[in-house]
C-alpha positions as CSV (number, residue, x, y, z in Angstrom):
1,M,104.6,256.7,59.2
2,V,102.0,257.6,61.8
3,R,102.3,261.0,63.3
4,P,102.3,261.1,67.1
5,R,99.2,262.6,68.9
6,R,99.9,266.0,70.0
7,L,97.1,266.0,72.6
8,E,96.1,263.1,74.9
9,D,92.4,262.2,75.0
10,D,91.9,263.6,78.5
11,E,93.1,267.0,77.5
12,L,91.2,266.9,74.1
13,L,88.1,265.9,76.0
14,A,88.6,268.6,78.7
15,R,88.9,271.3,75.9
16,I,85.7,270.0,74.2
17,V,83.8,270.1,77.6
18,T,84.8,273.7,78.0
19,A,83.7,274.6,74.5
20,L,80.3,272.9,75.1
21,E,79.9,274.7,78.4
22,Q,80.6,278.1,76.8
23,R,78.0,277.6,74.0
24,T,75.2,280.2,74.0
25,E,73.3,278.6,71.1
26,R,70.3,276.5,71.8
27,T,70.9,274.4,68.7
28,P,72.6,271.0,68.6
29,W,76.3,271.0,68.2
30,S,78.4,269.3,65.6
31,L,82.0,268.0,65.5
32,A,82.8,271.2,63.5
33,D,81.5,273.4,66.3
34,V,83.9,271.8,69.0
35,A,86.9,270.9,66.9
36,P,88.5,274.5,66.9
37,A,88.4,274.5,70.7
38,A,89.9,271.0,70.7
39,G,92.8,272.4,68.5
40,I,92.1,269.8,65.8
41,G,89.9,269.5,62.8
42,P,86.5,267.6,62.6
43,A,88.1,264.8,60.5
44,A,90.6,264.3,63.3
45,L,87.8,264.0,65.9
46,I,86.2,261.3,63.6
47,K,89.5,259.6,63.3
48,R,90.0,259.6,67.0
49,F,86.4,258.7,68.2
50,G,84.7,257.4,65.1
51,S,81.7,259.6,65.2
52,K,79.9,262.2,67.3
53,A,78.3,259.3,69.2
54,G,81.8,257.9,69.9
55,L,82.9,261.4,71.2
56,L,79.8,261.5,73.4
57,Q,80.6,258.1,74.8
58,A,84.2,259.2,75.6
59,L,82.8,262.5,77.1
60,T,80.3,260.5,79.2
61,R,83.0,258.0,80.4
62,R,85.3,260.9,81.3
63,W,82.5,262.4,83.3
64,V,81.7,259.0,85.1
65,D,85.3,258.6,85.9
66,L,85.6,262.0,87.5
67,I,82.8,261.4,90.0
68,P,84.4,260.6,93.3
69,D,83.8,257.1,94.4
70,S,85.5,256.9,97.8
71,D,84.8,258.3,101.3
72,P,85.2,262.0,101.6
73,I,88.7,263.2,102.4
74,D,89.5,262.7,106.1
75,G,89.3,265.9,108.0
76,A,87.6,267.8,105.3
77,D,84.3,269.5,105.9
78,A,81.6,267.5,104.2
79,R,79.4,270.5,103.9
80,S,82.2,272.5,102.0
81,Q,82.8,269.5,99.8
82,L,79.1,269.1,99.0
83,R,78.6,272.7,98.1
84,A,81.7,272.8,95.8
85,Y,80.6,269.6,94.1
86,V,77.0,270.8,93.6
87,A,78.2,274.3,92.3
88,R,80.7,272.6,89.9
89,E,78.5,269.8,88.6
90,F,75.0,271.5,88.4
91,G,75.8,275.2,88.0
92,A,74.8,275.9,84.5
93,E,75.8,279.5,83.8
94,S,72.9,280.2,81.6
95,A,69.6,278.9,80.2
96,P,71.3,277.9,76.9
97,G,73.9,276.1,79.0
98,A,71.3,274.2,80.8
99,I,69.4,273.4,77.6
100,H,72.7,272.1,76.1
101,A,73.2,269.8,79.1
102,L,69.8,268.6,79.2
103,S,69.5,268.0,75.4
104,E,72.7,266.0,75.5
105,V,71.2,263.8,78.3
106,V,68.0,263.2,76.3
107,G,70.1,262.3,73.3
108,E,72.2,260.0,75.3
109,L,69.2,258.1,76.7
110,S,68.3,256.9,73.3
111,D,71.6,255.1,72.8
112,P,71.9,251.9,75.0
113,A,75.6,252.3,75.6
114,L,75.3,255.9,76.6
115,A,72.2,255.2,78.7
116,E,74.2,252.6,80.5
117,L,77.1,255.0,81.2
118,L,74.5,257.6,82.5
119,A,73.0,255.1,84.8
120,E,76.5,254.2,86.1
121,G,77.3,257.9,86.5
122,W,74.0,258.8,88.3
123,A,74.3,256.0,90.7
124,R,77.8,256.9,91.5
125,Q,76.8,260.7,91.9
126,A,74.0,259.6,94.3
127,R,76.4,257.5,96.3
128,W,78.8,260.4,96.5
129,L,76.2,262.8,97.5
130,G,74.9,260.3,100.2
131,R,78.4,259.9,101.6
132,L,78.8,263.7,101.9
133,L,75.4,263.9,103.5
134,A,76.2,261.1,106.0
135,G,79.4,263.1,107.1
136,M,77.2,266.0,108.0
137,G,75.4,264.3,110.9
138,L,72.0,265.7,109.9
139,P,69.5,264.5,112.5
140,N,66.4,264.4,110.2
141,L,68.2,262.5,107.3
142,H,67.4,258.9,108.1
143,D,68.9,257.3,105.1
144,P,71.9,259.2,103.4
145,V,71.7,256.9,100.3
146,V,68.0,257.9,99.7
147,G,68.9,261.5,100.5
148,G,71.6,261.4,97.8
149,E,69.1,260.1,95.2
150,M,66.5,262.7,96.3
151,L,69.1,265.5,96.1
152,L,70.4,264.3,92.7
153,D,66.8,264.4,91.4
154,A,66.1,267.9,92.7
155,L,69.4,269.1,91.2
156,H,68.5,267.9,87.8
157,G,65.1,269.6,88.3
158,S,67.0,272.8,88.9
159,L,68.6,272.4,85.6
160,F,65.2,272.0,83.9
161,R,63.8,275.0,85.5
162,S,66.8,277.1,84.4
163,A,66.5,275.8,80.9
164,V,62.9,276.9,80.4
165,G,63.4,280.2,82.2
166,L,61.3,279.5,85.3
167,E,62.3,280.8,88.7
168,Q,66.1,280.6,88.7
169,T,66.7,278.3,91.6
170,S,70.4,277.8,91.7
171,P,71.6,274.4,92.7
172,L,73.1,275.7,95.8
173,I,69.6,277.1,96.8
174,T,68.2,273.7,96.1
175,L,70.9,272.1,98.2
176,D,70.3,274.6,101.1
177,R,66.6,273.8,101.0
178,F,67.3,270.1,101.5
179,L,69.8,270.7,104.2
180,E,67.3,273.0,106.1
181,M,64.7,270.2,105.9
182,W,67.2,267.6,107.2
183,K,68.4,269.7,110.0
């Protein structure tokens, strides 16, 4: 008889994301590192996702699916939505957190399936950022789509600077610099 799953995949993946975000080590993580936070053992993670690569694919798919892909909410302040999104998605709390995020991306780029998911996610992110920028009516922003792509590139750069301990430019400062340019 098969035992029922106690946790749905989304809740399990959310717990793993939280555990990964809270890591302070600069070393790669293993299933054994995240399993306790997920509330299951490493063997159960393997059974559920097949491998660390399978878990990464599930985590990346979840991330892509959580990126908004519609017009900003009617009546909502586009600037507030943009600031909240940037703070949430690019606000690594520490250099080790930024290193973790970047090392995962580099690892994912070497796997064709994960690289395809990243490409999908980055394109979706750039579109969302562009939609928010378009809603702000910035007079010097001539193409919101290009603006979204440029902002996304700069936000990734903020993570790199944080990871290596250069000037700590928060993602919100990066955003404010772009908005000032486009004003």
